[in-house]
C-alpha positions as MATLAB code, in Angstrom:
seq = 'XXXXXXXXXXXXXXXXXXXXXXXXXXXXXXXXXXXXXXXXXXXXXXXXXXXXXXXXXXXXXXXXXXXXXXXXXXXXXX';
ca = [
     -31.314  -15.529   -2.208;
     -33.233  -12.130   -3.953;
     -31.123   -9.462   -4.753;
     -32.175   -6.481   -2.640;
     -34.082   -3.944   -4.606;
     -33.628   -0.606   -4.019;
     -35.959    1.960   -4.067;
     -35.400    4.991   -6.422;
     -34.408    8.219   -4.325;
     -37.752    9.837   -2.800;
     -38.789   13.648   -2.904;
     -37.729   15.257    0.682;
     -34.760   13.201    1.469;
     -32.069   15.186    1.356;
     -29.109   13.708   -1.618;
     -25.805   14.167    0.470;
     -22.876   14.544   -1.441;
     -19.172   13.769   -0.412;
     -17.923   16.962   -0.962;
     -19.826   17.748    2.409;
     -18.193   15.595    4.556;
     -14.926   16.049    3.049;
     -11.928   16.757    5.187;
     -11.325   20.633    5.449;
      -7.782   21.515    2.721;
      -5.042   22.996    4.558;
      -3.562   25.621    2.757;
      -1.005   24.484    0.708;
       2.688   25.188    1.891;
       5.727   25.541   -0.266;
       8.059   22.548    0.305;
      11.015   22.921    2.443;
      13.197   20.600    1.052;
      15.139   19.392    4.143;
      19.181   18.984    3.961;
      20.394   15.508    2.967;
      22.097   13.932    6.036;
      25.771   13.391    5.944;
      26.730   10.298    4.515;
      27.326    7.240    7.501;
      30.697    6.757    7.715;
      31.717    3.399    6.278;
      32.180    0.792    8.997;
      32.851   -3.395    8.965;
      29.763   -4.777    9.334;
      28.953   -6.320   12.521;
      30.118   -9.895   13.332;
      27.039  -12.538   12.806;
      26.245  -13.370   16.461;
      26.764  -17.024   17.318;
      23.854  -18.836   18.959;
      23.028  -18.038   22.618;
      21.529  -21.960   22.879;
      22.803  -24.927   21.191;
      19.970  -27.728   20.473;
      20.201  -30.693   22.131;
      20.813  -33.940   20.309;
      21.569  -37.272   19.907;
      25.661  -36.457   20.886;
      24.679  -33.707   23.098;
      22.006  -34.004   25.129;
      19.938  -31.191   26.925;
      22.187  -31.263   30.579;
      25.335  -31.265   28.748;
      24.754  -28.552   26.825;
      28.316  -26.376   26.708;
      28.342  -22.476   27.944;
      24.936  -23.370   29.571;
      24.449  -21.248   32.862;
      21.125  -22.392   34.183;
      22.635  -24.338   36.862;
      21.227  -27.921   35.465;
      24.151  -29.775   36.414;
      26.096  -27.210   39.006;
      29.173  -27.474   36.977;
      29.635  -24.196   37.063;
      28.850  -23.266   40.380;
      31.894  -25.670   41.468;
];
């Protein structure tokens, strides 16, 4: 693999500077300090929600999942 050979700047080729393509600078505006928000009222942390679905195990197969509402065993329709 040969490294590419770059030629020196040639005469007649305009040399572009980054300043030509720089974004226009917005006029500096004084920073207005926003008022600090009031401190949040102290609340008890929300309890962790329990598992919505209990995974089936060897002692609790899928069709005996307690509290299910997928009507797989129709026990909650009787």
